[in-house]
C-alpha positions in Angstrom: 0.3 0.1 -0.1 1.3 3.2 -1.4 -0.8 6.1 -0.5 0.5 9.2 -0.6 -0.4 13.0 0.3 -1.3 14.2 -3.5 -3.5 11.0 -3.0 -4.8 12.3 0.3 -5.2 16.1 -0.7 -7.2 15.4 -4.0 -9.6 13.1 -2.1 -10.5 15.4 0.8 -11.0 18.7 -2.1 -13.4 16.5 -4.1 -15.3 15.0 -1.0 -15.7 18.5 0.2 -16.4 20.7 -2.9 -18.5 18.0 -4.7 -16.8 17.9 -8.0 -13.8 16.9 -10.1 -13.9 19.9 -11.9 -13.7 22.2 -8.5 -11.5 20.1 -6.9 -8.9 20.7 -9.6 -9.6 24.5 -10.0 -8.7 24.5 -6.1 -5.7 22.1 -6.3 -4.2 24.1 -9.3 -4.0 20.7 -11.1 -6.1 19.0 -14.7 -9.2 17.0 -13.8 -8.3 13.9 -14.9 -5.2 14.2 -12.7 -7.2 14.5 -9.6 -9.5 11.2 -10.7 -6.4 9.0 -11.3 -5.4 10.7 -7.7 -8.4 9.6 -6.1 -8.7 6.1 -8.5 -5.3 5.5 -6.9 -6.2 6.2 -3.4 -8.9 4.1 -3.8 -7.2 1.3 -5.1 -4.4 1.4 -2.5 -7.5 1.5 0.3 -9.5 -1.5 -2.1 -12.3 0.8 -1.1 -15.1 2.3 -3.4 -15.0 6.4 -1.7 -17.1 7.7 -4.5 -20.4 6.3 -6.4 -20.3 8.1 -9.8 -23.2 9.2 -11.5 -23.0 11.3 -15.1 -24.0 14.3 -12.9 -23.4 13.1 -9.9 -20.7 12.3 -7.1 -21.4 11.1 -3.9 -19.5 10.0 -1.3 -19.7 6.0 -0.3 -20.2 5.0 3.7 -16.5 3.9 3.1 -15.8 7.5 1.6 -17.8 9.4 4.7 -15.7 6.9 7.5 -12.6 7.3 5.7 -13.2 11.5 4.9 -12.3 12.6 8.6 -9.3 10.4 8.7 -8.0 11.9 5.8 -8.8 15.4 6.0 -6.5 15.0 9.4 -3.9 13.8 8.0 -3.5 16.0 5.8 -4.0 18.7 8.1 -1.3 17.4 10.4 1.1 17.2 7.5 0.1 20.7 6.7 0.8 21.9 9.7 4.0 20.1 10.3 5.6 21.8 6.8 4.1 25.5 8.2 6.2 24.6 11.4 9.2 23.8 9.7 8.9 26.9 7.7 8.8 29.1 11.0 11.5 27.4 12.6 13.6 27.8 9.5 12.4 31.7 8.6 13.2 31.7 12.7 10.2 33.0 13.6 9.7 31.0 16.9 11.9 28.5 18.5 13.7 27.6 21.6 17.4 27.3 22.6 19.1 25.2 26.1 23.0 25.8 27.0 24.4 25.1 30.1 27.4 27.2 31.7 29.1 27.2 34.4 27.7 29.8 37.8 30.6 32.4 36.5 30.0 32.5 32.4 26.2 32.2 33.2 26.2 34.9 35.8 28.8 37.1 34.2 29.3 36.4 30.5 25.8 34.9 29.0 22.9 37.4 30.4 23.9 40.2 28.2 24.8 38.0 25.4 21.2 36.0 25.4 19.1 39.6 26.0 21.2 41.4 22.5 19.9 38.0 20.4 16.4 37.9 22.2 16.3 41.5 20.9 17.0 40.0 17.6 14.8 37.4 18.0 11.9 38.2 20.0 9.8 34.7 19.1 13.3 32.6 19.7 13.1 31.6 23.9 16.9 31.0 25.4 16.7 28.7 28.4 19.8 29.4 30.3 21.1 26.3 32.7 23.6 27.5 35.4 25.2 24.6 36.7 28.3 22.5 38.0 31.4 22.7 35.5 31.2 19.1 34.9 27.4 19.3 34.6 27.8 21.0 31.2 29.6 18.5 29.9 26.9 15.7 31.2 23.9 17.8 29.8 25.0 18.1 26.3 25.9 14.6 26.3 22.9 13.4 27.5 20.8 16.4 24.9 19.6 17.6 27.9 20.4 21.2 26.3 21.4 21.9 22.6 24.9 24.1 23.9 27.4 24.3 26.5 30.1 26.3 28.1 33.3 25.2 29.4 36.3 23.0 28.3 35.7 20.0 26.4 39.0 17.3 27.6 41.4 16.3 25.3 40.0 12.7 24.9 36.6 13.1 24.6 35.2 11.8 21.2 31.7 12.3 21.5 31.6 16.7 22.1 33.5 19.1 20.1 34.5 22.3 21.0 34.9 26.3 19.3 37.0 28.6 21.7 35.4 31.1 22.7 38.1 33.0 25.0 40.6 32.1 27.4 40.9 31.9 30.7 43.6 32.5 32.8 44.3 30.8 36.1 44.5 33.3 39.2 45.0 33.4 42.8 42.0 35.2 44.9 43.4 36.4 48.3 42.2 38.3 51.3 43.6 41.6 51.1 45.1 41.1 54.3 46.6 37.8 53.7 50.9 38.3 53.4 51.1 37.1 49.8 49.5 40.3 48.4 52.9 42.6 49.6 54.8 39.9 47.0 56.0 41.6 44.3 55.5 38.2 42.3 53.7 35.5 43.3 55.1 31.6 42.2 52.7 28.7 42.5 55.5 27.3 44.7 54.5 30.1 47.2 51.3 27.9 47.8 52.5 25.0 48.8 52.2 26.0 52.9 48.8 27.8 52.2 45.2 26.4 53.2 43.5 26.2 49.4 40.3 26.8 48.1 38.9 25.0 45.0 36.6 23.4 42.6 36.2 19.8 42.9 37.7 16.6 41.8 36.5 15.9 38.4 36.1 19.3 37.4 37.3 20.1 34.1 39.4 23.5 35.8 40.7 21.5 38.2 41.9 19.1 35.8 43.1 21.2 33.5 44.6 22.8 36.5 46.9 19.5 38.0 47.7 18.5 34.5 49.3 21.7 33.8 50.9 21.7 37.4 52.2 18.5 36.9 53.8 19.3 33.7 56.1 22.0 34.9 57.1 19.9 37.6 55.1 21.2 40.4 53.2 19.7 42.8 50.8 21.2 45.6 48.8 19.7 48.5 45.8 19.6 46.9 44.5 16.1 48.3 45.5 17.8 51.9 45.0 21.3 51.7 42.4 21.9 49.2 39.1 22.7 50.6 36.5 21.5 47.7 33.6 23.5 46.7 31.2 23.1 44.0 30.0 26.9 43.4 32.6 29.7 42.6 30.4 32.2 44.4 31.0 30.1 47.9 35.0 30.2 46.9 34.9 34.0 46.7 32.7 33.6 50.2 35.5 31.8 51.7 38.2 33.6 50.9 36.0 36.7 52.0 35.6 35.0 55.3 39.5 34.3 55.6 39.1 31.2 55.3 41.9 30.7 52.9 43.6 31.5 49.0 40.8 30.4 46.0 42.4 29.0 42.8 40.0 30.0 40.0 40.4 31.3 36.8 40.2 35.1 35.3 36.4 34.6 34.5 35.8 35.6 38.3 37.8 38.7 38.5 34.9 41.4 38.2 33.0 39.7 40.9 36.2 38.9 43.5 37.4 42.7 42.8 33.9 43.6 43.6 33.7 42.1 47.1 36.9 43.6 47.6 39.7 40.6 47.1 42.6 40.5 45.6 43.5 39.2 42.4 47.1 38.1 41.4 48.4 35.6 38.3 50.8 33.4 39.9 54.2 33.1 37.3 55.7 30.2 36.4 54.4 29.2 35.0 50.9 31.3 33.4 48.2 28.4 33.1 45.3 29.3 30.9 42.3 27.0 29.4 40.5 27.7 26.5 36.8 28.6 27.2 34.8 26.8 24.4 31.4 26.7 22.9 30.0 23.2 23.4 27.9 20.6 21.2 27.2 17.1 20.9 29.2 15.8 17.4 26.6 13.6 16.4 23.6 15.8 17.0 22.1 18.2 14.5 21.3 21.7 16.0 17.6 23.2 14.9 17.5 26.3 12.8 17.3 28.4 16.5 20.2 26.6 18.0 22.1 27.1 15.1 21.6 30.9 15.1 22.1 31.2 18.6 25.7 29.3 18.6 26.6 31.8 15.3 26.1 34.7 17.1 27.5 34.2 20.4 30.7 32.9 18.8 30.5 36.5 16.4 29.8 38.1 19.6 32.4 36.7 21.6 35.3 36.6 19.2 
């Protein structure tokens, strides 16, 4: 059975107008072509849909039973086509993006606002999560896009660089390290450290770069592991230690009266990327948002 949309549309139009001639005019086709489509549908269904007489065309009982089903199928497909046109024309749509709390608070709001001013009928859902959850949500397709760092060995995700963060330390203004002209990573060996939890891509990047440069900090013994950047900064403000973070927090930390310093030997950086799943096709709205972010940040 090979029923086509053209057959269904011809049948519904003829049934509604009561004549092949009127149906052909409505469909922009010839009477013989419309008649052929209806006859093909009858053959496929193995049902007579119309009783045909010289000047009379009447639905059979089978035709009356089939008509609402066929009309609904045609309407559903027409609705799907119109929805696809609207989505491709970006008259409507939805985009979801996950980001670590710092990017979600300090980088994305202005960009989302600018995008929705250009495309007011596209909804952008912003999810602020722990950095490791960004990768998880993009991988399991909970969101369209993410902002963070893709591990070098990850085969499911791909990232396009948005910006570069530099690793730094956040100090209480009374901390003795503030008085040093230059701070080295080795100056932190005997300090109480505060930083992201194990498994966080930021921490993984930091540890691997320090190890590459032969620097060993007592993370297992001295690191107070915290999930949220705001909590880390609050702990520094409370005098509980020295925080290792990235330059994304500079505006927040300095606004709270804390001191931000960049250790030397070495300078350690990480790429912050716009992340998407390799095997997932983005909707037109998500593609436009992705392109907007890349153009706006670069």
